[in-house]
N, C-alpha and C positions, 0 to 999 in steps of 0.2 A: 557687361558685353551681353550680346544675343544670346541665347541658348537655345538649340534645335531638339525640339520634340517630335520624333516621327512616330506615326501612329500606325499600327499593325490592322492588316484585314481582320475581320470577324470570320474564324475559322468554322469550315463546314464540318459535317459529321466526319466524313474521312477523316482529316486533318484532325480531328479530338481524340482519336482513339489511334492515331498514329504513333511510330514508336520517334523518340526523339534523341537526339546526342545531342550529350554535354563532354566537353572538354573540362578535367578537372586536374588541377597542380595544389601541390601543398608544399610550402616551404617549411621543413620539420624543424628550424632553429628561428622561426619567427617567434618574437614577444619573450624569448628567452632571459632578456637583459631587465624585464620590468620588474620582478618582484624583488631582485638583486639589486637592484637602484641604479642600473646601468643604463637606462633610456635609449634601449635598442644593440641590435646585435650586427652590424655593420662592422667588417673587419674580421679577421680571422682572430686577432688579437683579442680584442673583445669578447667573443666567443669563449674564448677558452678560459678567460677569466670568470667570465659569468657560470661556467661549468663547475669552476673551481670553488665559486661562491655558493654552489650548491642549486643553479637552476636548474629547472624541469622542462622540457618540451611541453607547451602548450596547445600548438598548431593541430597535432594529430588530434588529439581530444576533442576540438574544434570542428575539425573536420569530419568527425565519425557522428560527430552530432547534427551535421548538417543531413549525412547520409541518412540518418536513419529518419530523419523526417520525410525525406521521399521514399521512404520504402512502401506507404501505399499506390502509387506509379513506378515501382521497380520494375516490371515487367512490360512497361512502356517505355524506357529508358536504356539506352546504351553510352556508357560512359568508355571516353578515351582519356585514361591517367598517364601521369610521369611515373617513372619505374621507382618501385620500392618504398622508400617513407616520403617521397615526393607524391602518392595519392595512391598507386598500388594496394599498400599495404591496408591503407583504409577503407577502399571498395572492396577487397579480398572480406575483410573483418565483417562487413555488412552485408556480404552475398550479392554484390550488382555482380551482372555480365560486364566484361569490359575487354579493351583493346590497350595493350602497353606500349607507349613511346619511351624511347630513351636510353641510355647505357647505366646502369647501377654504379653509383659510384661510392666509396667511404663519405667523402665531404662532398657536400651539393656544392654550386654555386649560379651566380646571376646567369652565366650563359647559357646552362642547363635548363634554367626557366624559361629564357628566351627561346631556345632551339625547339621544345617540345611545345612553348606557345606557339610559334609558327607553323608547328607540324598537324596541330589541332586546328590553327585555321585552314591550312590548305585540304585538312581530309572533311571538309565542309559543314563543321559543327553548328548546330543552331545557337550555342551559348555555351562560355568560356567561364567557368568558377576556378577562384583561386584562394588559398587560403594563407594568408601572412598579413602584410604589414605595409606604409607606404612604400618600403623600398621594392618589394614584390611588386606592387601596383607600377612603379616605374619599369620593370623590366617587360613587365604585360603590355604596356603601353608602346616600350620600343618594338615589341614585336608584331603586335597586331595593329597597333592605331586605330583608327576608326571602322576597320574593316571586319569585327567580329564583336558582337552584343560580351559585353564584360561585368562579372558580378563577383564582389568582394565578400569572401567569409573573415569577419576581424580577426587576428591573431597576435599582430603587431603592439609595439607598446606607443607609438606617436597618432598613425591613424588618423591625418589630416584631412585625406581624400574624399571625396563626397562618392566614390564607388562602391563603398561599404555599406553593406544592410546592417542593422542594429546589433544583429548578433545571428548565431549560426541557425536557429530555426527562422528568422525571417527570414532568412536567405533563401531556406528552402521553400519558402511560402512565394516570395519572388519569383525563384524559379520556376515554380508549377504556374503560377499565373501568367509569366511572360511564355512558356510552351503551349499551352493550352487556353489561354485564353486572351483577352486585347490590350495585355500591359502595354504601353508605349515605349520607345528607348527618348534616351534623353543623352545630350553630350556633357558628359560630367567631368571635374576636374582632378588631376591628379597631382597632387602636393609631395613634398618632401620636405625634411629640415635637415642642415647641416649637422649630423651626429656627435662631431666633436665640441661644435659650437653650442651645442645643446647641452652636452656634457658638463660645459663649463659656464652653464646657465643663460646661453643667449641663444634666442629662436632668430633662425637665417632661413624661413621658409619660402618655397619659391614654386610657383607654378609651372609645372613639366610639361603641359598637353591634356587633351581630352581624350575620353573613350567612350563608345554607347554604351548605356547602361540600362536594363529595365526599370522602369520608373514607378517606386510607388511611394508616393511623399513619408507615408506612414512608418514605413521600414526601411527607409534610406537613411541613412545618420546625415548625410549633407556636410559640407566642408567645414573645416574650422573657421570662426570668423573672432579675429582678434581685437580687443578693445580698445577702442578710441580714446587716448589718455586726454582728454579735454579738461579744463579746469574744474568742471561742475563733477566728473566722473572721478577724480583724485577725491575731490572734498567728499564726495558718496561712500570711497572705500575708505577713508579716513575715520568718516563715522561709525561705518559698521566696525570696523578694527578698534575704535574706542569702547564700543559695546562689548565686545570680545573680551577687551583685555578689564574692564569694569566688572565682569562676570567671572574670572578664571577665580577658580577655588585654591585654597593650598593643599599642597600635596597631590592634587591631582594633576594627571599627565595628559599634556594636550598635542594630540599628532592633528599637525597642521599640516594639510597639502599643498601641492604647487599652485600658482596663479598669482596676480598683479594684485588680486582684492586681500589673499591671504598673505603675499609678502608685505603689505601694509602693516598688519600688525606686528610683524618680527621689528619694520624700520621705526615704530611708536616705543616698543621695546628696548630700542637702541640695540636690536643684535641682527647680526646679517642672516637673515632667514633667505634659505637658497630660493630662486624664482621656479624652479622647475624641479625642484625634490619633495620632499616629504619630511620635514622635522619636529623633535620634541621637545616642548617647552613644560617647566614644571616651576610653581612658584615664578612665574616672571621672568623666569630665565632659560637661555637656550641650551639644552642639555645633550641633544645629539643633532648632528646634523647633516642633512642628506642623507636619512638613513635608509637601509634595505630590511625587507621584511623580519629577518632575523634579528637585526636591532630592534627593528620596533617591538617585536614580542619579548624580547629581554626587557627591555626597557620599562613596559608595561607589566610586567609578570608580579603578580601579588599587588597590584595597585589599582585605585581607579582611574579610568582615561577618559576621554573624549577625542572625538575626531571632528576635524572642521576644514571640510570641504567647500569648494567652488564651484560651480560648473563649466563645463567647456563652452565657450561662445559659439552659437549657432549648431550646437548639437543637444546639449543638455545634457551629458554623462555627468554624474557625479563621484563613480568610480567605472574604474574599468578603459581608461583611456589616458596615459600619461602617470597614472598614481596607483599601480599594479602593486607597489610597496606594499599600500593599505590592502591585504589581501583578505581574501576570506575568513582565514584564521585570526587575523587580527581582528576583522570585523565582528564577527563571532564571539571573541573576546569582550571587545567592548559595548557591542550589545547595541542596536537600532535606538532605542531611547537615549542614547550618548551618543548620536551622531548630529552635529551642526552645520545645517548649510548657509552658506551665506554668498551673496552675487548681488550688487547694483542694480538700482533700478533700470537702468537702462538695458542692462544684458538681460533683466528676466522678459522684459517686454517682448524681446525678442524669441522668447522662447515658450512653446505652448504646453510644455509637459518637461520632466526632469526622467532621467532614464540611466540604469546601471547594465551592468555587463562585467559582474566578476569572474566569470570562468567557473561560478559554480551556479546551477540553474534552482535548486532549491533556495539558495541564498537569495537568489535576485526574486526569485516568489516572496520570501518573506519581507524584504524591504519595500516591495511596490506597497500604495496608497497614500496618502498624503501626506506631508511634512512642512514643518515651517520653516518658511525663508526668510533670514535676517536681511533686511534690503538698505535701511538705513537706521538711525539711533533710534533704537528700540520701536521701528517701525515693522512688521513682521509680513509675510502674505504666505498665504496656502498654496503650496503646487503638488500635481499628483509627480508621484514615481510611476512612471509605465514601463 
């Protein structure tokens, strides 16, 4: 499909120093289902279950991280924020000047997001930044369509949409380059999946529409690309799985992330590994299915463990997208040297680099650098984690 790219005019001196207005909306419950293995928080019952399982908010932290990166231009920005936990709290914590829209509620809704987004649009904002996941992106799409530039700060579980920056700091860089430089606008896809089907291990993704997003290809994650299950691809995945199984060591716990490539490991072990969950194997047997962060930590306590993950097609993320159960606590306990990345040759050809977005900037920095990726039986390729 044709994608429109709109070029902004070169700013003059007056525009470079002018005050810009950013609309800012935070979905405070976005991503809370990730570490507890619920694969989203759409629906009140799911949110309550996530809280009971010990889920903690992550969107406010990501929102403040985004704002902290804007502090060098704080005096040149006027924020229009959603009330309370939907943006006001974060702006106040970071000391920004702001105007508040909306009524404070104990529980926020999609309708709140859409109403405030429309008011931000009507107020003539230069850019609308939201912190959430694909569900929040859909709400923003419904409210503003192509009438206002939109940028997402990732905080959800799924995040298939192309509106998101690769992380909060990247979002801030994009915002500044768009507001004071010549960054173009591009029509980007808003995607979402059926969460009920997702929890049952079925991906039912749908394109809902397009928004205009500041375009910086190295800092925007792009839409998720699904693997084409050709006969060649399936043979490639099986070859990778055979190597992983042959190399499995006794009494080592294998934390195997989601994906078709990793599921093939379970298939060849005659175990029902989940497609979209994280499973634990030991002595070539499935010992924990669709495990959450707590269950993983319990399963590896006092044990040697190894993490097996595959990058998301078209995006390259190996942590922080759909596998938040493999949390910073888990990764630190296992160690970088015990991370095994697997990917078919076709998938890797479409990726220039790998990415991480664990929610812990220090850990992300520790994970960066070169890593071996198993791409076929006894065949490896060196990739850069950036």
